[in-house]
C-alpha positions, 0 to 999 in steps of 0.5 A: 500500500502506498502512502503520501506524506503531504497533500500538495494541491498547489506548487511549492511556490504557491504553498510558500506564498500562502504562509500556512499555519502549522495546523494547516500543514499538519492537516495537509500531512494527515490527509496526504496519508490517504491520498498518495496520488495527490501527495509528495513522496518527499518533503524537504525544507532547505535553507542556506547556511548563515555565513559568520 
């Protein structure tokens, strides 16, 4: 059985612009489990290192 990680109805750029609350993001993750065909398989958040 396949399982999704995060229900992703829009592009990553759109998700970032929406600035969703942690509760909404958690909801997208919860729903994504049941809808792998609509979900991301991998979820990463990458930021550049701060230079001292």
